[in-house]
C-alpha positions, 0 to 999 in steps of 0.5 A: 949910697956913698954916705951909707958906706962912709958912715958905716951903715948896715946895708940892706939891698932889695931888687925885683924884676928880671935883674939877673936875666938882664945881667945886673947881677954880674955887672952890679950886684956881685961886685957890690957884695964882693966889695963888702957894700951889701950886708943883706939881700931880698929878691925874688925866687925868679932872679935866683933861678934864672941866675943858674942858667949860665952855670950849666952852659945856657945863655940868655940872648937879646931878641926882638920883643915885637917878633910875635909871641905865638911864633916864639912859643912854636919855636920853644923860645921863652921871652922876657921882654927883649931877652930870650932863651930856649925852653930847654934852658928851663927844663935843665935848670929844673933838673939841676935844682931838683937834684940839689934839693934832694940832698940830705942837708935840705931834708928839714924845715928851714927859712929862705936864708937857710935854703939859699945859703945851702944852695949857694954852697952847692953851687960854689962846688959846681962852679969850682968843678966846672971852672966857671969864671962868672960866679952866681949870686947865690954862691957869692952870697954864700962865700960872703955870708950875706943872707938872701931872703925871698918874701914870696918864695912860692912864686918862683921856679925853685919852689915849683921844683919843691912842689914836684919833689913833695908830690913825687917822693911823698914823706921821704922829701922833708924840705919845708919853708917856714914862712913864720920863722922867715919873717921873724928872721928878717926882724932879727937881722935888723934888730941885730944890726941896730941893737947888737952891732949898733949900726945905723941902717940903710936900704937900697931899693931897686924896683919895688914889689915884694922884696921892698915891702918884705924888707921894710916890714921888719921894722913894724914887726919889731915896733908895732907887733913885738913891742921891741923899740926901733926907729927904722932905716936911716937912709932910704934910696929907691929906683923905680918907674912907678908914679907915687900918686897911684898908691902902689906900694912900689912907689911909696916914698920914705915919708909915707913909709915913716908913718908906718915906722919903716924909716926914721925921721932922719931918713925923711929929712936928710937921708931919702932919695927917690929916683924915678927911673928904670933901674937897668938904665941908672944903676950900672952907672951908679955902681961904676961910680962907687966901684971907681972909688977905692975908698968904697970898700969895706969888710962886710958884716957877714950877717949869716954867721951871726944868724943864731945869735940874732934869732936868740937875741930877738926871742929874748926881747919877745920873752921879756915882753910876754906879759905885755904882748899877751894883752894884744892877742884877744879882741872882745866884740860887744854884742849889739845893745838889747840883743845880748841875751837873745839866742841866735835863731839858727841855734835856738833850742840847742 
């Protein structure tokens, strides 16, 4: 991780699991963004949603995970292992996002980085008005122009409120997430880093899940699907409890990822570290070590500011290869020998 900073890598951070309820955004992620050590984030919608509880005065507290979930449900207490909060916390947070998402700037088709940038701008205003001293991850990313991707956006409560608004308001509510453009944008951000900015790339993976693959698949998208040459991430650092031998993508090491074109040969040889551990136990200590070093600070790349340029550059590369790519969109299936001229019984006589 230190080498990622010292050698000027563009750093992509992915995190899954209940990181914001556990407080890792305040202790680790936000300080890293503020020091310019994180250039792009991929996470889950749940992490961004639960982060907003604190802004409107709700708190997440430690509870006994063995006390009985039937009793917790009767008491209207929501449990995330040993963390708990009142159900009213969810209901009020739903109201907050429903109100924000009805804003005029949201009434169009967009990608998840656009959605989260706009939400971050609104939350920054709310935090300032309320005098919030502990900012949210969304507002921090907005201030530092760090794009936030959510690969399974429909698998989170922010999107559930989009569903409600669509059904309640009908065609007057025009917000729509374009998942095709979203995937293209991830590829564009990575292409911009190594192609335009000429930066090597590092990925720091906290946990696994969709955020991990959504970030790493940008490289096969470029190289195998769009025909744009790339070598993959040069540094690959992972923290995950999953064993490698069960075949889960969360536990996929750099060598396996290299066979897909996700990480470079240099990463496999000298730039890959897989730490089999609980992220919540290990990452705070590593963050403390990094931030204790005054040299671990730099000007962030502010990739969101370059978003339009990155998208245009990658589209230009695709246009250059349009003739070559056109040969990849058809697949001819030969009929079984001896049956080429025999009509299908179901369509005989038509």
